[in-house]
C-alpha positions in Angstrom: 9.0 -19.8 79.6 7.7 -18.5 83.1 10.8 -19.5 84.6 12.8 -18.1 81.5 10.5 -14.8 82.1 11.3 -14.4 85.5 15.3 -15.1 85.2 15.2 -12.1 82.5 13.0 -10.1 85.1 15.7 -10.6 88.2 18.8 -10.0 85.7 16.9 -6.9 84.8 16.7 -5.8 88.1 20.2 -6.3 89.3 21.2 -4.5 86.2 18.7 -1.6 87.2 20.5 -1.6 91.1 23.7 -1.3 89.4 22.5 1.6 87.1 20.7 3.4 90.2 24.0 3.2 92.4 26.0 4.4 89.4 23.9 7.4 89.0 23.4 8.4 92.6 27.4 8.4 93.2 27.5 10.7 90.2 29.0 8.0 87.5 26.8 9.0 85.1 29.2 7.4 81.8 29.0 4.2 84.1 25.5 4.7 83.9 24.7 5.3 80.5 26.6 1.9 79.8 24.9 -0.3 82.0 21.7 1.4 80.4 22.6 0.4 76.7 23.8 -2.6 77.5 20.4 -3.5 79.1 18.4 -2.2 76.6 19.9 -4.0 73.8 19.1 -7.0 75.8 15.8 -6.5 76.5 14.8 -4.3 74.1 17.0 -5.9 71.4 17.8 -2.6 69.9 20.1 0.5 70.6 18.3 3.0 73.2 19.5 6.1 71.4 18.1 4.6 68.0 14.6 4.0 69.9 14.7 8.0 70.9 14.7 9.4 67.3 11.1 7.4 66.7 7.6 9.5 66.8 5.8 7.6 69.7 3.7 5.7 67.2 6.9 3.7 65.9 8.3 3.6 69.5 5.0 2.1 70.9 5.6 -0.4 68.0 8.8 -1.7 69.6 7.2 -2.9 72.7 4.8 -5.1 71.0 4.7 -8.7 69.7 4.0 -10.3 66.5 0.4 -10.2 66.9 0.2 -6.5 67.4 -0.1 -7.2 71.3 1.4 -4.8 73.5 3.9 -6.6 75.7 3.4 -5.1 79.4 6.3 -6.4 81.2 8.5 -5.7 78.0 6.6 -2.0 78.6 7.6 -1.5 82.5 11.2 -2.8 82.1 11.8 -0.4 79.1 10.1 2.6 81.1 12.0 1.9 84.3 15.6 2.0 82.0 14.1 5.3 80.5 13.5 6.8 83.5 17.1 6.3 84.6 18.6 8.1 81.6 15.8 10.9 81.8 16.8 11.1 85.6 20.6 11.4 84.7 19.6 14.0 81.5 18.0 16.0 84.3 21.7 16.0 86.6 23.7 16.8 83.8 20.9 19.7 82.2 19.8 18.0 79.6 16.4 19.3 79.9 15.1 18.7 76.6 16.3 15.3 76.4 15.0 14.4 79.9 11.6 15.9 79.1 10.9 13.6 76.3 12.8 10.4 78.2 9.9 11.5 81.1 6.9 11.8 78.3 8.2 8.4 76.8 8.0 6.7 80.5 4.8 8.6 81.6 3.3 6.5 78.1 4.7 3.2 78.3 3.7 3.7 82.2 0.3 4.2 81.7 -0.2 1.7 79.2 1.3 -1.5 80.6 0.9 -0.8 85.0 -3.0 -1.2 84.6 -2.4 -4.9 82.8 0.4 -6.0 84.6 -0.4 -7.0 88.2 3.6 -7.7 89.5 4.6 -4.2 88.7 1.7 -2.5 90.2 3.8 -1.5 93.8 4.2 1.5 95.2 7.7 2.0 93.8 6.0 2.1 90.3 3.1 3.8 91.3 5.0 7.0 93.0 6.7 7.1 89.3 4.1 7.3 87.8 2.3 9.7 89.9 5.7 11.8 89.9 5.6 12.2 86.5 2.1 13.1 86.2 2.6 15.8 88.6 5.5 16.9 86.3 4.5 17.1 83.0 0.8 18.1 83.6 1.5 21.9 82.5 2.7 20.6 79.3 0.9 20.3 76.3 1.5 15.9 76.0 0.4 14.1 72.7 -3.4 13.4 72.4 -2.7 9.4 72.9 -0.5 9.9 76.0 -3.0 12.0 77.6 -5.5 9.1 76.9 -3.3 6.6 78.4 -3.1 8.9 81.4 -6.8 9.4 81.4 -7.3 5.3 81.3 -4.4 5.0 83.9 -6.2 7.3 86.5 -10.0 5.6 85.7 -7.9 2.2 86.8 -6.8 3.9 90.1 -10.3 5.2 90.7 -8.8 9.0 90.1 -10.2 10.1 87.1 -11.6 13.1 88.9 -7.4 14.5 88.9 -7.0 14.2 85.1 -7.2 17.6 83.2 -9.3 17.5 80.1 
């Protein structure tokens, strides 16, 4: 089972590298198609459908049958949403980009404290940038609580706004 999970993560990382390459080259259509393909494989649903859900329904998609959060799936899904948010930003679709960033922040702050393999500089920097970018926006209570718990995990709870 562990080998299977590692293979999925490796395949996902390869897809993410391709997505980043397309995005940085300004090939947004190709990047979006790669994101949709990766999301169908990883999340077993259409990414556009997930974005129609409210935050609770959205989070339910990242839980297993025992209602436990699938932390690896959360981080990998957040990585996809983050890339899509960057594409939306590039195309000046700020409302969609903002919604995606908020969902990324939610997934990252819930999952990273529980998933040591992703507690790397790259992910921690992404979360720090998202927190900084979204700090002045009114966020749903559950997301604010998740960010607060994340900051406590980092030992940085003094920087969290109340």
